[in-house]
Residue, then its C-alpha position, 0 to 999 in steps of 0.5 A: m928794330t925790325d919786326t923780326t928780333t933775336f931774343v936771348l933769354v937767360h933763366g933764373s935760379w934753380q931752373g934751366a933753359w926749359s923754363w923759357d919753353g912756353v915763352r919761346d914758342h909764343l915769341r916764335r909765333h910773333g916771328h922772332r928768333v929765340i935763343t935760350p942758353a942753359l947756365p952751367g950746373r943745370g944737369a944732374f941733381d947731384e952734380d958738383r956746382s961749387w966751381i960755378g961763378h959769374d964768369d962761367n954764367v957769362a961765358a955760357v951766354l956770350a958763347a950762345i950770342d957769338a955762335d948763333a945770333d946775327g946782329p944786335v939782340v934783345l937780352a932778357g934775364h929772369s930773376l937772378g938772370g938779371v945779374t948775368i945779363s948786366q955782365v954780358a952787356d958790359q962785355r958786348p954792349e955793341r951786340i945789345a939792342r935792348l936789355v929786359y929785366c923780368d923781375a930781375f936783379v939790377l946790380e951796381d959794380g961791386e954789389s952782389a945779389g946777396d947784398v940786396l936780398p932781405e935778411e931773412f931770405r939771405g939767412a934761409i939761403r945760407e941755411l939751405s946751402g949748408t945741407r949740401t957739400d958743394r954749398s948749392i942751394p936747394m928749393p924747398w917744395e913749400v917755398w916754391r908752391a907758396n911764393f914762386v908758383q902760387t897761381a899755378s895748378e897743383q899739377l904744374a907746380r909739382a911738375s916744375h918743382q921736380r925739374l928744379v936743381p940746386d942753385p950754385y952758391r957763388p953767383v948769389f954772393e959774388p960781387v959783379t964787375l961792371r966797367r960801365p952802368v949798362h942798365r942806365e946807358l943801354p935801352v932798358t925795359f923792366v917787366s914787373f909781375t904784379q903777384d910776385l911773392a918770391l921776396p919780401p915785401g912782395p912785388g915792391f922788392w922788384h918795383p920800385g925796388m929794382t926799377g928805381r935803379l934804372n933812371g926812368a926806364t920803361v916799366t911794363q906790369v904784367d899780372g902774374d907770379h914770379e914764375i909767370l914764364l911757366t904759369a902764363p908764358e903768353l903774357l910774358a912773351d907779349a910783354l917781351h915782344d912789345a919791349a922789342m918793338s919799342r924805340s924808347a930808352 
């Protein structure tokens, strides 16, 4: 790995490529190239998202890698973006220098994110999806403020919530297809956020919940909430930089 690395950063639910803006800027100060593809359905609030599945998300990231990246990349995913980066790596393992899961889902072949969600959260998602004809999932302000951006200023919390769009339903409950366990075969880092309250039982859902699926991969803990990419982007950027410089699996 050279000092200049190409990062491909995949956003999580309800957000778009914009959520990586602060992290991207800090990584560029480290001298890195940064690509932030937007997953489908991140346009108008009321657009139809019923058609969007894993294949569409994966295709968007593959297109970004194939069009803009030169050589192997560090592929990072936040939250539900972890589901996408695993499938991208499964299709292009030769293009991946390292996978980085940022409090992100680590799934096995045939498993869905819904399968590993706590029952109360899974039920809430299904209830929220019933409020929209395309079954997309809106993000309530109260949940965003209390569980996702609880360390943010009121101004940042409000401004970021206004940019959120309903999340497509299918990628949450559609099983993934993996030909190989890429999260155990490729170099992997998991970045864990110590104040993450997005899912019960708090930070433990991600670490050791998800990290336990990685066969001893490097785990980096960073002091922040689930949306640290918005609330403390420099800390996440430094963790990503350190991960890229790592030679260990």
